[in-house]
C-alpha positions as CSV (number, residue, x, y, z in Angstrom):
1,M,5.8,0.2,-2.4
2,R,19.9,2.7,-3.9
3,S,23.2,1.4,-4.3
4,R,26.1,3.7,-5.4
5,H,28.4,2.5,-8.1
6,L,31.9,3.6,-9.0
7,G,32.6,3.1,-12.6
8,P,35.4,0.6,-13.4
9,W,39.0,1.9,-13.5
10,V,40.7,0.5,-16.5
11,G,44.5,0.8,-16.5
12,L,47.1,-0.2,-19.0
13,L,50.0,-2.1,-17.4
14,L,53.2,-2.4,-19.4
15,V,55.2,-5.3,-18.1
16,A,58.8,-4.3,-17.5
17,G,60.2,-7.7,-17.0
18,V,59.4,-11.3,-16.2
19,L,58.5,-12.3,-12.7
20,A,61.4,-12.1,-10.2
21,G,63.0,-15.5,-9.7
22,C,62.1,-16.7,-13.2
23,A,65.1,-15.1,-14.9
24,T,68.6,-14.2,-13.8
25,P,69.9,-10.6,-14.2
26,S,72.1,-11.7,-17.0
27,T,69.3,-13.1,-19.1
28,A,66.5,-10.6,-18.3
29,E,65.1,-8.5,-21.2
30,T,63.9,-5.0,-21.0
31,T,61.0,-3.5,-22.8
32,P,61.6,-0.4,-24.9
33,D,60.1,2.8,-23.5
34,A,56.8,3.5,-25.2
35,S,57.5,7.2,-25.6
36,A,60.8,6.5,-27.2
37,S,59.3,4.2,-29.8
38,G,56.7,6.8,-30.8
39,V,53.8,4.7,-29.5
40,P,51.5,7.0,-27.5
41,S,50.8,6.0,-24.0
42,I,47.2,5.3,-23.1
43,T,45.5,6.7,-20.0
44,T,41.9,6.3,-18.9
45,T,39.7,8.4,-16.7
46,P,37.4,6.6,-14.2
47,T,33.8,7.0,-14.9
48,R,31.0,7.5,-12.3
49,T,27.4,6.6,-12.7
50,T,24.8,8.7,-11.1
51,P,22.9,6.8,-8.4
52,A,19.3,6.1,-9.3
53,P,16.8,8.2,-7.2
54,S,15.1,6.5,-4.4
55,P,11.5,5.4,-5.2
56,T,8.9,7.7,-3.8
57,A,5.6,6.5,-2.2
58,T,2.6,6.6,-4.5
59,A,0.5,9.6,-3.8
60,V,-3.0,8.9,-2.5
61,S,-5.8,10.4,-4.7
62,P,-7.8,13.1,-3.0
63,D,-10.9,11.5,-4.5
64,P,-12.4,8.8,-2.3
65,A,-14.0,7.2,-5.4
66,E,-10.4,6.2,-6.4
67,W,-9.5,4.7,-3.0
68,V,-9.0,1.0,-2.9
69,I,-10.7,-1.2,-0.3
70,S,-8.3,-3.9,0.8
71,F,-7.4,-6.0,3.8
72,D,-5.3,-3.1,5.0
73,G,-8.1,-0.6,5.0
74,V,-9.7,1.9,2.6
75,G,-7.3,4.2,0.8
76,P,-5.4,6.2,3.4
77,V,-7.7,5.0,6.2
78,V,-6.0,1.9,7.5
79,I,-6.4,-0.6,10.3
80,G,-4.0,0.1,13.2
81,A,-4.0,3.9,13.1
82,T,-5.5,6.2,15.7
83,P,-8.9,7.8,15.1
84,D,-7.3,11.2,14.9
85,A,-4.8,10.0,12.3
86,E,-7.6,8.5,10.3
87,A,-9.6,11.7,10.3
88,A,-6.5,13.7,9.2
89,A,-5.8,11.2,6.4
90,A,-9.4,11.5,5.1
91,A,-9.5,15.3,5.3
92,P,-10.6,17.5,3.7
93,V,-13.3,15.4,2.0
94,Y,-14.3,13.9,5.3
95,T,-14.8,15.6,8.6
96,A,-15.1,13.9,12.0
97,E,-18.5,14.1,13.6
98,P,-18.5,15.5,17.2
99,P,-18.3,12.8,19.9
100,E,-21.8,13.5,21.1
101,S,-23.2,12.4,17.7
102,C,-22.5,8.8,18.7
103,P,-22.9,7.6,22.3
104,N,-20.4,4.8,21.8
105,P,-16.9,6.2,22.6
106,A,-15.4,3.4,20.6
107,T,-16.9,4.7,17.3
108,T,-15.6,7.6,15.3
109,I,-17.8,8.8,12.4
110,L,-16.2,10.5,9.3
111,H,-18.8,12.3,7.2
112,S,-18.8,13.4,3.6
113,A,-21.6,15.2,1.7
114,T,-20.9,13.2,-1.5
115,N,-19.2,10.0,-0.4
116,P,-20.2,7.0,1.8
117,T,-19.7,7.5,5.5
118,F,-16.8,6.0,7.4
119,W,-17.3,4.2,10.7
120,L,-14.2,3.5,12.7
121,K,-14.2,1.3,15.8
122,T,-11.7,0.7,18.5
123,T,-11.7,-1.9,21.3
124,A,-11.7,-1.6,25.0
125,D,-8.2,-3.1,25.1
126,Q,-6.8,-0.6,22.6
127,P,-9.1,2.5,22.6
128,D,-6.6,4.5,20.5
129,V,-6.2,1.9,17.7
130,V,-8.7,1.4,14.9
131,S,-9.5,-2.3,14.5
132,L,-12.5,-2.1,12.2
133,I,-13.4,0.2,9.3
134,A,-16.8,0.3,7.7
135,V,-17.8,2.2,4.6
136,G,-21.4,3.0,3.9
137,G,-24.5,2.4,6.0
138,D,-26.1,5.3,4.2
139,L,-28.9,4.9,1.7
140,P,-27.0,3.9,-1.4
141,D,-28.2,6.7,-3.6
142,E,-26.6,7.6,-6.9
143,I,-24.3,10.2,-5.5
144,R,-22.8,8.1,-2.8
145,T,-22.6,5.1,-5.1
146,A,-20.6,7.1,-7.6
147,G,-18.4,8.4,-4.8
148,S,-17.7,5.0,-3.3
149,P,-14.3,3.4,-2.8
150,R,-14.0,0.0,-4.5
151,T,-12.1,-3.2,-4.0
152,A,-9.4,-4.2,-6.5
153,E,-12.1,-6.4,-8.1
154,G,-14.3,-3.3,-8.7
155,V,-16.9,-3.9,-5.9
156,G,-18.2,-0.8,-4.1
157,I,-21.4,0.5,-2.4
158,G,-24.4,-0.1,-4.7
159,A,-23.0,-3.3,-6.2
160,T,-25.4,-6.3,-6.5
161,R,-25.1,-9.5,-4.6
162,D,-24.5,-11.3,-7.8
163,A,-21.6,-9.0,-8.6
164,V,-20.0,-9.7,-5.2
165,V,-20.4,-13.5,-5.6
166,A,-18.9,-13.3,-9.1
167,A,-15.9,-11.3,-7.9
168,Y,-15.4,-13.5,-4.9
169,P,-16.6,-17.1,-5.7
170,N,-14.8,-18.4,-2.6
171,G,-16.6,-16.0,-0.2
172,T,-18.9,-17.3,2.6
173,T,-22.5,-16.3,2.2
174,D,-24.7,-15.8,5.3
175,D,-28.4,-14.8,4.9
176,S,-29.0,-14.2,8.6
177,F,-29.2,-10.6,9.7
178,P,-27.4,-8.7,8.3
179,A,-27.1,-10.7,5.0
180,R,-23.5,-10.7,4.0
181,V,-20.7,-12.3,2.1
182,T,-17.3,-12.6,3.9
183,I,-13.9,-13.0,2.3
184,G,-10.9,-14.0,4.3
185,G,-7.3,-12.9,3.5
186,V,-4.2,-11.2,4.9
187,D,-3.1,-7.6,5.0
188,S,0.3,-6.4,3.7
189,T,2.0,-7.6,6.9
190,G,0.5,-11.1,6.8
191,V,-2.1,-10.5,9.5
192,D,-5.5,-12.2,9.0
193,R,-8.2,-9.8,7.9
194,F,-11.7,-10.0,6.5
195,L,-13.7,-8.1,3.9
196,V,-17.5,-8.2,4.7
197,F,-20.1,-7.1,2.2
198,Q,-23.5,-6.4,3.9
199,F,-26.6,-6.1,1.8
200,S,-29.9,-4.3,1.8
201,E,-32.3,-6.0,-0.6
202,D,-29.4,-7.6,-2.4
203,I,-27.5,-4.3,-2.9
204,V,-24.2,-3.7,-1.1
205,Q,-25.0,-1.1,1.6
206,T,-21.9,-1.4,3.8
207,I,-18.3,-2.8,3.3
208,L,-16.3,-3.6,6.3
209,V,-12.6,-4.3,6.9
210,Q,-12.4,-6.4,10.1
211,S,-10.0,-8.2,12.3
212,D,-12.4,-11.1,12.8
213,P,-15.3,-12.4,10.7
214,A,-18.1,-11.8,13.3
215,A,-21.2,-9.9,12.1
216,V,-21.1,-6.2,13.0
217,F,-24.0,-3.9,12.4
218,E,-24.3,-1.7,15.5
219,F,-21.9,1.1,15.9
220,C,-23.5,3.7,18.2
221,G,-25.5,1.4,20.5
């Protein structure tokens, strides 16, 4: 996810004579004055149209269960932002865990009591830019499954492998650890991105938005 218009000015022009040079003074005719003939003169007032209001950005729902997982990120948590900006975007439902909770400084954990955990990773080259977002990793109980963000195709934490394959028939399946299905695409700016669905006993436990298709399963090691 503006132009201004002036309404047309319509004027009535009474031609007083033929074009200059097409008639001599002795043969030119004059047009009787409209007021003298009793014919009322016509005047118009220019009209103005009110400019349409500028479109506003779609508000993000405060409920993570309504956030959409896409090649850009997950709801307001998007690839390319700083960890602090991500934490602010996910608040107040999510709170950032203290740095000592994860010995890997490249990982930021956003925790919720009722929604799947967010794991944000940066790189050594760009330590202030999130390049990977993972949702899940928790035991997919009923509460977190119900509170999970979902893709536009309706796939979220707790979905079955069959549901993922049906939603993404062109995805790449890999049964090595961790078992996963990878879907390639591009984000809203045309940059290559990947959605990765990781399984635990054929149930989606983690969904990742990545900049490359490599398997990622360790965040704090």
